[in-house]
Every structure is written in structure tokens, then in C-alpha cells.
N, C-alpha and C positions, 0 to 999 in steps of 0.2 A: 504494500500500500504506500510505502514511502518512495518518493522519486529522488534518486541520488543526484539528479541534475539540478535540483532546486535547493539553494543554500539554506533557506529558512522556511520551515513549514510548521503549521499548527493545525491540529485536528482533534476531534472528540470521538471516542469509542466507548461503548458500554462494556463494563467489566463482565467477563463470562461467569464469574462466581456470584457476585451480589447485584449485578445489573445496574449499578450506579455509574454515571458517566465519568470518564477520565479524560482530561485534556492533556494532549501530548505536544510538547514543543521540541522540534528536531532541528539541529544545526549540522550542516554538512560543509566540508571544505575539500575541494579537489576530489569529489566523488566518494569521500570517506566520512563516516559518522564521527562527529566531534563531540556532540552532546545530545542526550535524550532526557528530557525532563517530564515525568508524569506528574499530574496534579489532580487529585481527587475532587470532583465537583459533587459532593454528597447532596442528596435531595431529602 
């Protein structure tokens, strides 16, 4: 789901266990993952 050609991405996925949404921030440099930050958006 993550496109390595895009340097900064943000998306939301539902947790497979508890179904609460999780926001992911992904940073990529030169086609390599630099940082992946998950943030729980509890409802």
C-alpha cells in the first residue's frame, strides 16, 4: 500500500484486532523507508 516513490505519505487503516483507526505517517528517502510513525486514533 505504501508507494516508495512518494517521500511523505499519511494514511489511516483500521486495526485488525480492535478495529480502531490508526494513522500512519511514512517518510521515504531514495526509495528506502526512513521513518514509520503509527498513531492510534481511538474512538
